[in-house]
PATOR-152157 format. One line per field, with one value per residue (C-alpha): x, y, z. Coordinates in nm, 4 decimals, always signed. Each point is the difference from the previous one (the first is absolute). Example, Ala and Ser with C-alpha at 12.3 -4.5 7.8 and 13.67 -1.06 7.14 Angstrom:
2
east: c(+1.2300, +0.1370)
north: c(-0.4500, +0.3440)
up: c(+0.7800, -0.0660)
//
This chain:
660
east: c(-1.1360, -0.2283, -0.3515, -0.0556, -0.3023, -0.2288, +0.1444, -0.1269, -0.0552, +0.0998, -0.3656, -0.0625, +0.2326, +0.0527, -0.3574, +0.0068, +0.0171, +0.0637, -0.2250, +0.2748, +0.1255, +0.1878, +0.2322, +0.3636, +0.0697, -0.0260, +0.1278, -0.1952, -0.1481, +0.3271, -0.0541, +0.1483, -0.2342, -0.0505, +0.1284, -0.2382, +0.0813, +0.3495, -0.1142, -0.0781, +0.3338, +0.1753, -0.1953, +0.0811, +0.3643, +0.0105, -0.1795, +0.2501, +0.2766, -0.1481, -0.0192, +0.3673, +0.1120, -0.1538, +0.2408, +0.3114, +0.3092, -0.0576, +0.0816, +0.1524, -0.1610, +0.2418, +0.2673, +0.3659, +0.1873, +0.2908, -0.2338, -0.1812, +0.3258, +0.1434, -0.3242, -0.0363, +0.3549, -0.0642, -0.3210, +0.1602, +0.2789, -0.1962, -0.3008, +0.1718, -0.1459, +0.2249, +0.0996, -0.2704, -0.2774, -0.3108, +0.0732, -0.2187, -0.1070, -0.1936, -0.3637, -0.0520, -0.2233, +0.1882, -0.3093, -0.1373, +0.2641, +0.0460, +0.1330, +0.2974, +0.1638, +0.2792, +0.1373, +0.3287, +0.0981, +0.3299, +0.0876, +0.1096, -0.2769, -0.3531, -0.1445, +0.2373, -0.1557, +0.0248, -0.2930, -0.0026, -0.2909, -0.1397, +0.0005, +0.1927, +0.3516, +0.1470, -0.1074, +0.1383, -0.1574, +0.1949, -0.3081, -0.1865, -0.1851, -0.1317, +0.2010, +0.1689, +0.2800, +0.0452, +0.3371, -0.0599, +0.0669, +0.1697, -0.0011, -0.1026, -0.3317, -0.2348, -0.1144, +0.1372, -0.0691, +0.2442, +0.2326, +0.2627, +0.2204, +0.3503, -0.0117, +0.2788, +0.0201, -0.3365, +0.1437, +0.0241, -0.3372, -0.0790, -0.2989, -0.1503, -0.1970, -0.3024, -0.2952, -0.0512, -0.3626, -0.2001, -0.2073, +0.0380, +0.0366, +0.3135, +0.2662, +0.3459, +0.3215, +0.3609, +0.1954, +0.1478, +0.0976, +0.2153, +0.0621, +0.2882, -0.1204, -0.3480, -0.1710, +0.1456, +0.1314, -0.0524, +0.1939, -0.1289, +0.2723, -0.1691, -0.1804, -0.2423, +0.1319, +0.3526, -0.0529, -0.3255, -0.1562, -0.3819, -0.1711, -0.2526, +0.1735, -0.2273, +0.2482, +0.3590, +0.1590, +0.3409, +0.1813, +0.0363, +0.3107, +0.1652, -0.1458, +0.1872, -0.2359, -0.3187, -0.2956, -0.2836, -0.3240, -0.2158, -0.2290, +0.0372, -0.2085, +0.2497, +0.2600, +0.0057, +0.3148, +0.3112, +0.1679, -0.2999, -0.1323, -0.3169, +0.0289, -0.1154, +0.1330, +0.2559, +0.3337, +0.3085, +0.2946, +0.3002, +0.1805, -0.2497, -0.1814, +0.2834, -0.0829, -0.3123, -0.0823, -0.3438, -0.0918, -0.1005, -0.0414, -0.3748, -0.0063, +0.2073, -0.3277, -0.2022, -0.1202, -0.0929, +0.1419, -0.2040, +0.1588, +0.3534, +0.0916, +0.3430, +0.0146, +0.1335, +0.1382, +0.1134, +0.2456, -0.0442, -0.3737, -0.2221, -0.3664, -0.1702, -0.3353, -0.0384, -0.2719, +0.0905, -0.1543, +0.0116, +0.0777, +0.2441, -0.2356, +0.0023, +0.2520, +0.3708, +0.2705, +0.3778, +0.2196, +0.3315, -0.0363, -0.1691, +0.2312, -0.2777, -0.3741, -0.2795, -0.3664, -0.2108, -0.3333, -0.1027, -0.3384, -0.0054, -0.2330, +0.0954, +0.2362, -0.2596, -0.2306, +0.2584, -0.0355, +0.1794, +0.1309, +0.1666, +0.2126, +0.0402, +0.2615, -0.0434, +0.3117, -0.0210, -0.0119, +0.1173, -0.1314, -0.3502, -0.0910, -0.3330, -0.1065, -0.2924, -0.0968, -0.2269, -0.2200, -0.0461, -0.3234, +0.1921, -0.1672, +0.1897, +0.1144, +0.1285, +0.2061, +0.2631, +0.2262, +0.3127, +0.1709, +0.2864, +0.1699, -0.2114, +0.0076, -0.3736, -0.2810, -0.3561, -0.2820, -0.1184, -0.2427, -0.3147, -0.3077, +0.0910, +0.1356, -0.3032, -0.0642, +0.3460, +0.1174, +0.2419, +0.2857, +0.2158, -0.0145, +0.0335, +0.1604, +0.1731, +0.0848, +0.2196, +0.0888, +0.0405, +0.3681, -0.0251, -0.3149, +0.0063, -0.3749, -0.0971, -0.0477, -0.1714, -0.0802, -0.2401, -0.0810, -0.3073, -0.0257, +0.2294, -0.0437, +0.1773, +0.0669, +0.1642, +0.0008, +0.1818, -0.3070, -0.2439, -0.2298, -0.0037, -0.1552, -0.0481, +0.1670, -0.0556, -0.3083, +0.0473, -0.3719, -0.0020, -0.0377, +0.3219, +0.1471, -0.1422, +0.2678, -0.0562, +0.0084, +0.2950, +0.0098, -0.0465, +0.2712, +0.2938, +0.3419, +0.2481, -0.0003, +0.2786, +0.0295, +0.3251, +0.2090, +0.0628, -0.3713, -0.1785, -0.3514, +0.0355, -0.1259, +0.0644, -0.2353, +0.0530, -0.3172, -0.1707, -0.0762, +0.3498, +0.1263, -0.2095, +0.1527, -0.1069, +0.1738, -0.1968, +0.0799, -0.2705, -0.3039, -0.0387, +0.1351, +0.0885, +0.0690, +0.3356, +0.0244, +0.0002, +0.2841, +0.0183, -0.0546, -0.0407, -0.3584, -0.0298, -0.2284, -0.1884, -0.0831, +0.0012, -0.1920, +0.0175, -0.3101, +0.0215, -0.1712, +0.2254, +0.3524, +0.0096, -0.2609, +0.1404, +0.0024, -0.0390, -0.0848, +0.2530, +0.0781, -0.1994, -0.0166, -0.3111, -0.0353, +0.1737, +0.0037, +0.1181, -0.1693, +0.2961, +0.2898, +0.1687, +0.1785, -0.1441, -0.3734, -0.1154, -0.3272, -0.1958, -0.3159, -0.0365, +0.1400, +0.1395, +0.2333, -0.0330, -0.0292, -0.0490, -0.0901, -0.0968, -0.0957, -0.2793, +0.1737, -0.1774, -0.0714, +0.2897, -0.2456, -0.1478, +0.1893, -0.0676, +0.1830, -0.0012, +0.1038, -0.0070, -0.2912, -0.1275, -0.0929, -0.0090, -0.0752, -0.0814, +0.1100, -0.1377, +0.1297, -0.0862, -0.2760, +0.0657, -0.2053, +0.0449, -0.0120, +0.1210, -0.1279, -0.2731, +0.2082, -0.0675, +0.1965, +0.2058, +0.1018, +0.0969, +0.2033, +0.2090, +0.1296, +0.2690, +0.0525, -0.2469, +0.1097, -0.2143, +0.0016, -0.2224, -0.0897, +0.2072, -0.2656, -0.3032, +0.1313, -0.3352, +0.0798, +0.2100, +0.1519, +0.1279, +0.0417, +0.0217, +0.0394, -0.2546, -0.0465, -0.2460, -0.1206, -0.1883, -0.1369, -0.0961, +0.3125, -0.0228, -0.3538, -0.1144, +0.2030, -0.0462, +0.2411, +0.0810, +0.2040, +0.0237, +0.3154, +0.2701, +0.2665, -0.0805, +0.2520, -0.0468, +0.0025, +0.3210, -0.0215, -0.2716, +0.0431, -0.2620, +0.1652, -0.0016, -0.0185, -0.3025, -0.2089, -0.1452, +0.3404, +0.0407, +0.3031, +0.0379, +0.2986, -0.0119, +0.2200, +0.0428, +0.1393, -0.3146, -0.0852, -0.3557, -0.1574, -0.3418, -0.0863, -0.3418, +0.0656, +0.0007, -0.3172, +0.1810, +0.3507, +0.2584, +0.1623, +0.3425, +0.2249, +0.3227, +0.1734, +0.3527, +0.1606, -0.1280, +0.1627, -0.3161, +0.0573, -0.1900, -0.0703, +0.0393, -0.0958, -0.1455, +0.0398, -0.1431, +0.1308, -0.2047, -0.0261, -0.0083, -0.2070, +0.1956, +0.3230, +0.0098, +0.2694, -0.0045, +0.2209, +0.0402, +0.1030, +0.3058, +0.3750, +0.2364, -0.1876, -0.1279, -0.2477, -0.1421, -0.1817, -0.1517, -0.2758, -0.0731)
north: c(+2.6523, -0.1431, -0.0898, -0.3735, -0.1574, -0.2106, -0.3415, -0.2713, -0.3422, -0.3104, -0.0713, +0.3491, -0.0284, -0.3672, -0.0398, +0.2958, -0.1185, +0.1562, -0.1047, -0.1357, -0.3350, -0.0527, +0.2941, -0.0551, -0.0243, +0.3390, +0.1418, +0.0107, +0.3177, +0.1391, -0.0931, -0.2887, -0.2724, +0.1264, -0.2290, +0.1357, +0.0821, -0.0545, -0.3019, -0.1686, +0.1105, -0.1629, -0.3249, -0.0142, +0.0742, -0.2970, -0.2300, +0.1026, -0.0977, -0.3468, -0.0352, +0.0867, -0.2125, -0.3010, +0.0705, +0.0749, -0.2191, -0.3536, -0.1464, +0.3359, +0.3434, +0.1219, -0.1291, -0.0031, +0.3091, -0.1998, -0.2143, +0.3013, +0.1569, -0.3192, -0.0962, +0.3439, -0.0233, -0.3496, +0.1014, +0.3100, -0.2134, -0.3045, +0.1817, +0.2968, +0.0465, -0.1069, +0.2636, +0.0480, -0.1548, +0.1688, +0.2662, +0.1071, +0.3607, +0.1838, +0.0765, +0.1908, +0.1224, +0.3266, +0.2063, -0.1923, -0.0063, -0.2368, -0.0270, +0.2302, -0.0657, +0.2574, +0.3245, +0.1908, +0.3363, +0.1462, +0.2466, +0.2560, -0.0596, -0.0243, -0.1090, -0.2993, -0.2927, -0.3773, -0.2272, -0.3607, -0.2248, -0.2980, -0.2002, +0.2032, +0.0901, +0.3516, +0.2902, +0.3499, +0.3319, +0.3180, +0.2209, -0.0439, -0.3111, +0.1159, -0.2691, -0.3156, -0.2325, -0.3549, -0.0797, -0.3606, -0.2609, -0.3270, +0.0077, -0.3083, +0.1438, +0.2832, +0.0631, +0.3261, +0.1219, +0.2834, +0.2512, +0.2344, +0.2530, +0.0972, +0.3425, +0.1532, -0.2224, -0.0550, -0.2609, -0.2404, -0.1511, -0.2980, -0.2214, -0.2378, -0.2837, -0.1671, +0.1911, +0.0617, +0.1070, -0.2402, -0.1792, -0.3487, +0.1349, +0.1856, -0.2219, -0.0816, +0.1200, -0.1154, +0.2757, +0.3414, +0.1368, +0.3039, +0.2187, +0.2432, +0.1519, +0.1241, -0.3285, -0.0932, -0.3203, -0.1738, -0.2545, -0.2303, +0.0884, -0.1246, -0.3270, -0.1158, -0.3524, +0.1068, +0.2835, -0.1149, +0.3448, -0.0044, -0.1178, +0.2840, +0.3363, +0.2922, +0.2756, +0.0971, +0.2898, +0.1523, +0.2052, +0.3513, +0.0596, -0.3316, -0.1602, -0.3252, -0.0471, -0.1563, -0.1542, -0.2054, -0.1162, -0.2884, -0.2836, -0.3770, -0.3050, -0.2462, -0.2455, -0.0717, -0.2157, -0.0750, +0.2984, +0.2357, +0.0949, +0.1656, +0.2550, +0.3566, +0.2972, +0.2785, -0.0771, +0.2216, +0.0433, +0.2193, -0.0648, +0.1220, -0.3318, -0.2511, -0.1654, +0.0015, -0.0566, -0.0582, +0.2260, -0.2157, +0.2649, -0.0404, -0.3780, -0.2868, -0.1473, +0.1159, +0.3600, +0.2494, +0.3440, +0.2374, +0.3423, +0.1384, +0.3705, +0.1651, +0.3534, +0.2239, +0.2559, -0.1832, -0.2820, -0.3342, +0.0489, -0.2721, -0.0911, -0.3282, -0.1735, -0.3715, -0.2529, -0.2998, -0.2426, +0.1118, +0.3530, +0.1180, +0.1401, +0.3722, +0.2774, -0.0331, +0.2681, -0.0105, +0.2992, -0.1715, -0.1234, -0.3250, -0.1235, +0.0259, +0.0519, +0.1384, -0.1004, +0.3185, -0.0394, +0.3343, +0.0843, -0.2990, -0.3029, -0.3110, -0.2207, -0.2770, +0.2341, +0.0946, -0.1381, +0.1381, +0.3526, +0.2572, +0.3046, +0.3384, +0.2486, +0.3677, +0.0943, +0.3612, -0.0990, -0.3575, +0.0186, -0.0063, -0.3557, -0.1512, -0.3609, -0.1803, -0.3197, -0.2817, -0.1775, -0.3742, +0.0317, +0.1837, +0.3345, +0.3088, -0.0368, +0.3563, +0.2729, +0.1154, +0.3049, +0.0814, +0.3389, -0.1011, -0.2709, -0.2859, +0.0596, +0.0658, -0.0673, +0.1193, -0.1633, +0.2614, -0.2172, +0.1060, -0.1650, +0.0852, -0.3425, -0.2038, -0.2455, +0.0217, -0.3592, -0.2533, +0.1757, -0.3128, -0.0019, +0.3693, +0.2146, +0.3152, +0.3388, +0.2953, +0.3430, +0.3142, +0.0869, +0.3556, +0.0020, -0.2421, +0.0415, -0.1127, -0.3782, -0.2411, -0.3563, -0.2823, -0.3526, -0.0456, +0.3790, +0.2949, +0.2643, +0.3295, +0.2336, +0.3401, +0.0891, -0.2867, -0.2171, +0.2475, -0.0609, -0.2517, -0.0173, -0.2972, +0.0990, -0.3055, -0.2123, -0.3356, -0.0091, +0.3389, +0.0218, -0.0662, +0.3309, +0.1978, +0.1971, -0.1935, -0.3439, -0.2243, -0.3750, -0.1777, -0.1569, +0.2342, -0.1588, +0.2890, +0.3796, +0.2347, +0.3789, +0.1040, +0.2691, +0.1693, +0.0560, +0.0601, -0.0020, -0.3324, -0.3320, -0.3378, -0.2804, -0.3721, -0.2062, -0.3056, +0.1922, +0.1311, +0.3511, +0.3081, +0.3478, +0.3244, +0.3317, +0.1942, -0.1826, -0.2628, +0.2113, -0.1394, -0.3158, -0.1333, -0.3604, -0.0369, -0.3708, +0.0064, -0.2182, -0.2114, -0.3586, -0.1407, -0.1300, -0.3169, -0.2508, -0.2848, -0.1346, +0.0945, -0.1266, +0.0536, +0.0025, -0.3123, +0.1860, +0.3084, -0.0167, +0.3804, -0.0200, -0.1068, +0.1007, -0.1222, +0.0588, +0.2097, +0.0503, +0.3055, +0.1325, -0.1693, -0.2076, +0.1760, -0.0898, +0.1239, -0.0506, +0.1130, -0.1970, +0.3242, +0.0710, +0.3415, -0.0325, -0.2529, +0.0923, -0.1202, -0.2063, -0.0892, +0.1538, -0.0931, -0.2962, -0.1568, -0.3775, -0.2761, +0.1122, -0.2059, +0.0900, -0.1585, -0.2377, +0.1503, +0.3597, +0.2260, +0.2611, -0.2324, -0.0656, -0.1144, +0.1908, -0.0723, +0.1550, -0.1167, -0.1826, -0.1781, +0.3234, -0.0539, +0.2547, -0.0885, +0.2645, +0.0053, +0.2942, +0.2940, -0.1850, -0.1256, -0.2404, -0.1477, -0.3766, -0.1065, -0.3363, +0.0380, -0.1689, +0.0688, +0.2885, -0.2330, -0.2039, +0.3085, +0.1583, -0.3144, +0.0337, +0.2420, -0.0855, -0.2053, -0.2057, +0.0399, -0.2232, -0.0425, -0.3179, +0.0395, -0.1866, +0.1679, +0.3363, +0.1005, -0.2553, +0.1597, -0.1579, +0.1650, -0.1112, +0.0743, -0.3163, -0.1474, +0.0174, +0.2435, -0.0268, +0.2306, -0.1057, +0.3487, +0.2173, +0.0494, +0.1373, -0.2732, -0.2429, -0.3092, -0.1990, -0.3391, -0.1434, +0.0095, +0.1037, -0.2100, -0.0030, +0.3093, +0.2261, +0.2486, -0.1156, +0.1178, -0.1466, -0.1207, -0.1545, -0.1054, -0.2462, +0.1364, -0.3551, -0.0900, +0.2642, -0.2614, -0.0205, +0.2710, +0.0011, +0.1971, +0.0718, +0.1536, +0.2016, -0.3097, -0.1867, -0.1999, -0.1203, -0.0797, -0.1097, +0.0076, -0.2213, +0.1540, +0.3699, +0.0791, -0.1736, -0.2547, -0.0105, -0.2581, -0.0288, +0.1582, -0.1581, +0.1846, -0.3147, -0.0173, +0.1466, +0.3531, +0.1625, +0.1348, +0.3717, +0.2526, -0.1046, +0.3173, -0.1178, -0.2998, -0.0364, -0.2789, -0.1089, +0.1524, -0.3429, -0.2481, +0.0655, -0.2655, +0.1985, +0.2595, +0.2279, +0.1526, +0.2687, +0.0579, +0.3055, +0.0504, -0.0292, -0.2870, -0.2959, -0.1360, +0.2420, -0.1687, -0.3329, -0.1998, -0.2599, -0.2313)
up: c(-0.0918, -0.2652, +0.0973, +0.0115, -0.1551, +0.2107, +0.0672, -0.2281, +0.1413, -0.1877, -0.0703, -0.1384, -0.2948, -0.0587, -0.1240, -0.2344, -0.3594, -0.3358, -0.2844, -0.2235, +0.1247, -0.3258, +0.0597, +0.0985, +0.3698, +0.1643, +0.3281, +0.3228, +0.1471, +0.1343, +0.3623, +0.1893, +0.1166, +0.3519, +0.2686, +0.2620, +0.3579, +0.1352, +0.1967, -0.3287, -0.1424, +0.2935, -0.0373, -0.3709, +0.0752, +0.2384, -0.2456, -0.2659, +0.2419, +0.0416, -0.3798, -0.0408, +0.2932, -0.1720, -0.2859, +0.2052, +0.0207, +0.1190, +0.2460, +0.1082, -0.0229, -0.2659, -0.2331, +0.0959, -0.1154, -0.1384, -0.2068, -0.1411, -0.1154, -0.1492, -0.1751, -0.1544, -0.1332, -0.1365, -0.1763, -0.1476, -0.1454, -0.1163, -0.1425, -0.1590, -0.3506, -0.2821, -0.2575, -0.2598, +0.2096, +0.1318, +0.2590, +0.2897, +0.0342, +0.2677, -0.0755, +0.3245, +0.1261, +0.0295, +0.0819, +0.3002, +0.2740, +0.2899, +0.3526, +0.0655, +0.3357, +0.0230, -0.1430, +0.0132, -0.1432, -0.1173, +0.2789, -0.2596, -0.2561, +0.1409, -0.3339, -0.0218, +0.1856, +0.0192, +0.0863, +0.1163, -0.0942, +0.1870, -0.3212, -0.2551, +0.1127, +0.0027, -0.2235, -0.0534, -0.0932, -0.0714, -0.0410, +0.3298, -0.1111, -0.3351, -0.1795, +0.1289, -0.1043, +0.1261, +0.1615, +0.1065, -0.2652, +0.0960, +0.3780, +0.1964, +0.1228, -0.0883, +0.3571, +0.1404, +0.3522, +0.0720, -0.1666, +0.1436, -0.1775, +0.1054, +0.1702, -0.2121, -0.3097, -0.1681, -0.2336, +0.2947, +0.0858, +0.2206, -0.0754, +0.2546, -0.1536, +0.1503, +0.1358, +0.3720, -0.0298, +0.2128, -0.2598, -0.1383, -0.3537, +0.1068, -0.1482, +0.1326, -0.1599, -0.0159, +0.1752, -0.0697, -0.3418, -0.0694, -0.3011, -0.0384, -0.3279, +0.0823, -0.0800, -0.3381, +0.1556, +0.3331, +0.2014, +0.2714, +0.2458, +0.3189, -0.0614, +0.2641, -0.0487, +0.0973, +0.2474, +0.1686, -0.0455, -0.0248, -0.3159, +0.0352, +0.0380, +0.0832, +0.0824, -0.0844, +0.1894, -0.0768, +0.2622, -0.1511, +0.2135, -0.0957, -0.3164, +0.0656, +0.2956, -0.1383, +0.1790, -0.1417, +0.1566, -0.1065, +0.0917, -0.0040, +0.0764, +0.1404, -0.1240, -0.3725, -0.0212, +0.2077, -0.1686, +0.0123, +0.3428, -0.1252, +0.2808, -0.0316, +0.1918, -0.0357, -0.1654, -0.0024, -0.2346, +0.0834, -0.3290, -0.2632, -0.0138, -0.0270, +0.3331, +0.2158, +0.3672, +0.1451, +0.2918, +0.2964, +0.2702, -0.0540, -0.0255, -0.1308, -0.1208, -0.2959, +0.0003, -0.2692, -0.0758, -0.2170, +0.0398, +0.0526, +0.0036, +0.0317, +0.1399, -0.2830, +0.2463, +0.3121, -0.0798, +0.1740, +0.0658, -0.1484, +0.0440, -0.0911, +0.0437, +0.0640, +0.0703, +0.2108, +0.2429, +0.3606, +0.1172, -0.2686, -0.2644, -0.0629, -0.0636, +0.0797, -0.0017, -0.0093, +0.0832, -0.0726, -0.3571, +0.0929, +0.2749, +0.2592, -0.0273, +0.2206, -0.0176, -0.0230, +0.1787, +0.1534, -0.1521, -0.2349, +0.0112, +0.1911, -0.2049, -0.0196, -0.1933, -0.2637, -0.3489, -0.3054, +0.0662, -0.2273, +0.0871, -0.1712, +0.1214, -0.0851, -0.2036, +0.1160, +0.3688, +0.0697, +0.3552, -0.1492, -0.0932, -0.0990, +0.0497, -0.1629, +0.1839, -0.1150, +0.2511, +0.0248, -0.2008, -0.2784, +0.0763, +0.1176, +0.3597, -0.0018, -0.1634, +0.2485, +0.0078, +0.1961, +0.0063, +0.2291, -0.2004, +0.1313, +0.3739, +0.0134, -0.2479, -0.0473, -0.1971, -0.2509, -0.1978, +0.1836, -0.1499, -0.3590, -0.0972, +0.1055, -0.2815, -0.1583, -0.0387, -0.1444, +0.1785, +0.0030, -0.3806, -0.0844, +0.2698, -0.1226, +0.1495, -0.1022, +0.1394, -0.2098, -0.0684, +0.1389, +0.2150, +0.2963, +0.0553, -0.3510, -0.0098, -0.2389, +0.1000, -0.0638, -0.0998, -0.2199, -0.0485, +0.0766, +0.2703, +0.0701, +0.2859, -0.0401, +0.3694, +0.1635, +0.0471, +0.1530, -0.2963, -0.2845, -0.3449, -0.2305, -0.3275, -0.2217, -0.0620, -0.1680, -0.0884, -0.1754, -0.3754, -0.1870, -0.1095, +0.2914, +0.1805, +0.3233, -0.1619, +0.0737, -0.0101, +0.3316, +0.2173, +0.0477, +0.0523, -0.0208, +0.0084, -0.1074, +0.0299, -0.1722, +0.1644, -0.3332, -0.0645, +0.3328, -0.1481, -0.1775, +0.1320, -0.1600, +0.1039, -0.0657, +0.0107, -0.1463, -0.3190, -0.0657, +0.0749, +0.0749, +0.0195, +0.1659, -0.0631, +0.2613, +0.3205, -0.0378, -0.0888, -0.3518, -0.1624, -0.3427, -0.0879, -0.1744, -0.0680, -0.3796, -0.1179, +0.3175, -0.1169, +0.3500, +0.0067, +0.2098, -0.1707, +0.1604, -0.3438, -0.3675, -0.3019, -0.3762, -0.2186, -0.2217, -0.2835, +0.0133, +0.1466, +0.0236, +0.2744, +0.3346, +0.3621, +0.3530, +0.3617, +0.1908, +0.3680, +0.1099, -0.3570, -0.1311, -0.3143, -0.2873, -0.3693, -0.3366, -0.3360, -0.2113, +0.1441, +0.0981, +0.3248, +0.0820, -0.0659, +0.2588, +0.1680, +0.2995, -0.0454, +0.3687, +0.3169, +0.3396, +0.0210, -0.3415, -0.0098, -0.2516, -0.3509, -0.3044, -0.3572, -0.1994, -0.2461, -0.3021, +0.1046, +0.0934, +0.1280, +0.2637, +0.3190, +0.3550, +0.2722, +0.3708, +0.3253, +0.3603, +0.1643, -0.3132, -0.1796, -0.3772, -0.2714, -0.3591, -0.2486, -0.3548, -0.1951, +0.2230, +0.1860, +0.3511, +0.2059, +0.3429, -0.0501, +0.3443, +0.1281, +0.2670, +0.2683, +0.3694, +0.1503, +0.2194, -0.3046, -0.1997, +0.2780, +0.0352, -0.3564, -0.1100, -0.3649, -0.2051, -0.2976, -0.3139, -0.3050, -0.3050, -0.1840, -0.3202, -0.1991, +0.1566, +0.1237, +0.1472, +0.2717, +0.2724, +0.3114, +0.3153, +0.3586, +0.3687, +0.2040, -0.2385, -0.3778, -0.1590, -0.3612, -0.2356, -0.3382, -0.1179, +0.0126, +0.3745, +0.0029, +0.2393, +0.2107, +0.2087, +0.2168, -0.1513, +0.2864, +0.3736, +0.1806, -0.1623, +0.2722, +0.2060, -0.1724, -0.2826, -0.3595, -0.1661, -0.3530, -0.2392, -0.3435, -0.2556, -0.2378, -0.3576, -0.1360, +0.2143, +0.1742, +0.2317, +0.1680, +0.2611, +0.2294, +0.3245, +0.2274, +0.3477, +0.2342, +0.2165, -0.2990, -0.0673, -0.3505, -0.1089, -0.3274, -0.1614, -0.2971, -0.0666, -0.0421, +0.3693, +0.1160, +0.2167, +0.1447, +0.0947, +0.3411, +0.0417, -0.2646, +0.0856, +0.1186, +0.1404, -0.3121, +0.0582, +0.3058, +0.1625, -0.0646, -0.2101, -0.3590, -0.2053, -0.3476, -0.1805, -0.3755, -0.2147, -0.3384, -0.2843, -0.1652, +0.2896, +0.3116, +0.1923, -0.0219, +0.2742, +0.1394, +0.3481, +0.1479, +0.3714, +0.1978, +0.2165, -0.0317, +0.0594, -0.1466, -0.3287, -0.1518, -0.3108, -0.0062, -0.2835, -0.0003, -0.2920)
//
């Protein structure tokens, strides 16, 4: 295992500067901006959830499945480019990666794999991840949560849309797709609007003894429409997916199902994990193909303590099953092992997993295909035992130097150890796909070609359209200076946020990440130019908006619940307003036609105006026309400061408003 260099703090490298500020933008130091201790990770994760919830469907949590499908079809038809007109092409990035939620492997070809992305559809590799090809083109949504491959016909693959990871930026889907040609084409053959299956599918399990018997597990958040129940749980099909029935032996009310495992040797034996209100949470087993179920409790935590839980059955001995359980605080409640098919369980975690967190977001576990004592599991990082849990070793470090053999991106969502290559491990995480060919001892990132980066925001340099980039979910702020798809590089780490170019200098950019942290990059020089806000004010902000005065670009605005202004490129700041309406500022616009006009929108839907460059501010001017939800963007006419456009978040209502 490669030796890791001493951890650098954000402060250590963000203040280092190269002498040439006129050079083109250059990459950062090769380390992620460290997120600190896991407690801080968890707090940021929750603040991110609040940020996304403010932009979810309104007045409901998510849009109706039927509407999503019909609107996508309408847009595809009405806005299809006419022959001879400008065509869109992908500009990547293909060398950054993004959140991969699921993986499947051809049972006969261990180097042939399919990956599902949280925001990028389905991808295929035929060389163990060294190259990738996109298979998702005109489907209704990009959000993939689960994949399953037919046990005897690898051309048949099922794809569950929507993501069942418990974070607010895990988007809903529209149902279940199927391909019968290895992914060349897909059909939505089980729509959530028609079958009432969950809009967030986290697991698909196919009975190896009867492939027409399929089970899916997912989560839901309550009624979306009269036709869509919004219920999670376990759903069963006995006719290869034509019809579906919700399992109610646990509860007729809403519950969540995260893991389903069929016994590959003993027909009729099924295991599943659920979380539900009351005393039903935990592990359930059926010995008669799902006709009846038994709650397994011997040696396991009390049901009230169960949060998300994931199962892994040892293929070489199906009586050996492992269970990774999240606690209510998102840490590891325990790693449990049974050697008698679930009758009794033992916690084998010991004290090794102290500090491992976010287990409701990333919760993955896999058993070696030929060695029932070899297990890999984790959440933020990965851990391994080769002796059935007697001892454990951490085998990945998200804060290691990129390229080190123990580096893998944080937040692990799926693990796969193909039967045809017992030493191989495929890992799906927030950075793409990592691969080990020695049982997890060393790792290599194989995400090149995966154009699945999830952007919060992008910007293009006004002075050079080849220079563009943006802040990405858990993949920093990445840019290109050539306009290419495969040469994007990171200028800031962590969860990338708002990014804006200087209007006249393509080599000067402001990049942000959580808690009001802002970096100014000039060529290869980096400087922390974060506003000196109190800690409590910073920690209440997930994503800060940044804008420059187009006429005086040294003047920079950003905001928390109040407006901050700098007149010297961010070197010094001062607040120029009090709290506007108590919520975070979500949009700022300096009118190009009159820099004295500054407009601000908030997450509560408030609208405020300054007529003197930000020195004084109006009361809330939103009025009855704006619906009182998050304002995502304000844009003023370049020739008339009185003409203003506003966009609001959420589905189901008018989105664009104009004021004259």
